[in-house]
C-alpha positions in Angstrom: -71.4 7.1 -45.6 -74.4 5.2 -44.5 -74.6 3.6 -41.1 -75.2 0.0 -41.3 -76.4 -2.0 -38.4 -75.5 -5.6 -38.1 -77.2 -8.1 -35.9 -75.2 -10.8 -34.2 -76.9 -14.0 -33.3 -75.7 -16.0 -30.4 -76.5 -17.3 -26.9 -76.6 -13.9 -25.4 -78.8 -11.0 -26.0 -78.5 -9.3 -29.3 -76.3 -6.3 -29.6 -76.2 -3.9 -32.4 -72.8 -3.1 -33.7 -72.2 0.1 -35.6 -69.9 -0.6 -38.5 -68.3 2.8 -38.1 -67.3 1.8 -34.5 -65.9 -1.5 -35.7 -63.9 0.2 -38.4 -62.6 2.8 -35.9 -61.4 0.0 -33.6 -59.8 -1.8 -36.4 -58.1 1.4 -37.5 -56.8 2.0 -34.0 -55.4 -1.5 -33.9 -53.8 -1.1 -37.2 -52.3 2.2 -36.1 -50.9 0.6 -33.0 -49.4 -2.3 -34.9 -47.9 0.0 -37.4 -46.1 2.1 -34.8 -42.4 1.3 -34.7 -41.6 -1.1 -32.0 -38.1 -1.0 -30.5 -36.0 -3.4 -32.3 -34.6 -5.9 -29.9 -31.3 -7.0 -31.3 -29.7 -10.2 -30.1 -26.6 -9.3 -28.2 -23.6 -10.7 -30.0 -20.4 -11.1 -28.2 -17.5 -10.1 -30.2 -14.9 -12.9 -30.0 -11.9 -10.5 -30.5 -13.2 -8.2 -27.7 -13.8 -11.1 -25.4 -10.4 -12.6 -26.0 -8.7 -9.2 -25.4 -10.6 -8.8 -22.1 -9.7 -12.3 -21.0 -6.0 -11.7 -21.8 -6.1 -8.5 -19.9 -7.6 -10.2 -16.9 -5.0 -13.0 -17.1 -2.1 -10.5 -17.2 -3.6 -8.5 -14.3 -3.9 -11.7 -12.2 -0.3 -12.7 -13.1 1.0 -9.3 -12.1 -1.0 -9.3 -8.8 0.4 -12.7 -8.0 4.0 -11.5 -8.7 3.4 -8.4 -6.5 2.2 -10.6 -3.6 5.2 -12.8 -4.0 7.6 -9.9 -4.0 5.9 -8.4 -0.9 6.2 -11.8 0.9 9.9 -12.0 0.0 10.5 -8.5 1.3 8.7 -9.3 4.6 10.7 -12.5 4.9 14.0 -10.7 4.3 13.2 -7.9 6.8 12.3 -10.6 9.4 15.6 -12.4 8.6 17.6 -9.1 8.9 16.0 -8.3 12.3 16.8 -11.8 13.5 20.4 -11.4 12.4 20.7 -8.0 14.0 19.4 -9.4 17.3 21.9 -12.3 17.0 24.7 -9.8 16.4 23.7 -7.9 19.5 23.7 -11.1 21.6 27.1 -12.1 20.2 28.5 -8.6 21.0 27.3 -8.7 24.5 28.7 -12.2 25.0 32.0 -11.1 23.5 32.2 -8.1 25.9 31.5 -10.4 28.8 34.2 -12.8 27.7 36.7 -10.0 27.1 36.0 -8.5 30.6 36.5 -12.0 32.1 39.8 -12.5 30.3 41.0 -9.0 31.1 40.1 -9.3 34.8 41.8 -12.8 34.9 45.1 -11.5 33.7 46.9 -9.2 36.2 49.4 -7.1 34.2 51.6 -6.3 37.3 52.0 -10.0 38.0 53.0 -10.6 34.3 55.6 -7.8 34.5 57.1 -9.0 37.8 57.3 -12.6 36.5 58.9 -11.5 33.2 61.5 -9.2 34.8 62.4 -11.1 38.0 62.0 -14.8 37.2 62.6 -14.8 33.4 65.3 -12.0 33.4 63.7 -9.8 30.8 64.5 -6.1 30.7 62.5 -3.2 29.1 63.7 -2.0 25.7 65.6 1.2 25.5 64.6 4.0 23.1 67.4 3.2 20.6 66.2 -0.4 20.4 62.8 0.5 19.1 62.3 0.8 15.3 59.2 2.2 13.7 58.1 0.9 10.4 55.1 2.1 8.3 53.4 -0.7 6.5 50.7 0.4 4.1 49.7 -3.1 2.9 48.7 -4.8 6.1 48.5 -4.3 9.8 51.3 -6.7 10.8 55.0 -7.1 10.0 56.8 -10.5 9.7 60.6 -10.5 10.5 62.5 -13.0 8.4 66.1 -12.1 9.4 67.8 -10.6 12.4 67.8 -6.8 12.4 71.4 -5.4 12.3 72.6 -3.3 15.2 
């Protein structure tokens, strides 16, 4: 191969270009352009995949909302139960106070004296007392006179 020199005319000083150097540069540029560039693919969103993800998110949100609602109901019920228990305790204490007042207001010795002396009542003898076992209820109603 023969080396050819080419002269370039222009507004600057003349430079001598070696054709071999020019060809080598061109060859390097061609080699670089021929190298495989990574293929950039446009990212496509699969509609089926997107819809499945959206449905899964919607179901998850629905279940979370239901869970929060159930937790709120449980908390409200426990608060209601504690309020009712507190009210029961207050009513029990009020009932005990009222019972003790009634019990202290009635003097049983006074009732016995009044019944026996003023009203003429007498205590029952052992042959006048009848026992009866009732399995259906805790009280007995007498419709007729009990024979002697």
